[in-house]
C-alpha positions, 0 to 999 in steps of 0.5 A: 217263148212263154216256158223261157221267159219269166211268168207275167204276173197277170197270168199267175193272178188269172190262173189263181182266180179261175181255180179259186172260182171253180172251187167255190162253184160256177153257179155263184155270181161271185164265182163266175165273175172270178172265172171271167176276170181270170180269163181277162187276166190270162189274155192280158198275159198272153198279149204281154208275151206277144209284145215282148216277142215282137220287141225282141224280134223287131227292136232288140235283134236288128239292134245286136246285129247292128252292134255286132256286124254292121259296127265292126264292118264300118270300123274295118272300112275305116281302118282301110281308109285310114291306111290309104290316107297314110300312104297318100299323104307318105306319097304326097310328102315324098313328091313334095320333097322331090319338087322342093315345096313344103308339105302345106303348100303354103309359101308363107311357110316355106324355108326361104320366103324372107330371102325373096324381100330381103334385097 
């Protein structure tokens, strides 16, 4: 994963500190502190690589699976349900026409509701 990703700046800085600390000489106090700090920076870079891998594996990949597979599956089920609902509505309208009632079922909207009271 380290080779494929962008190099962490802490790792680059740590490598430079270690190389220049060794060039100065390890017996020098400044050089030894450069080497120790460089090793610490490289450890921070390794931790950041691990964090990136962890985020990718535990957050980004499940989110990608959700967006590609699960949402498409839900949309497919919604299409099926919509089709069944249309079939149900059509069959209900046909049944209502056969019995002479309105599609809404409300007596206030039936075609001859005023005739009942117009004596």
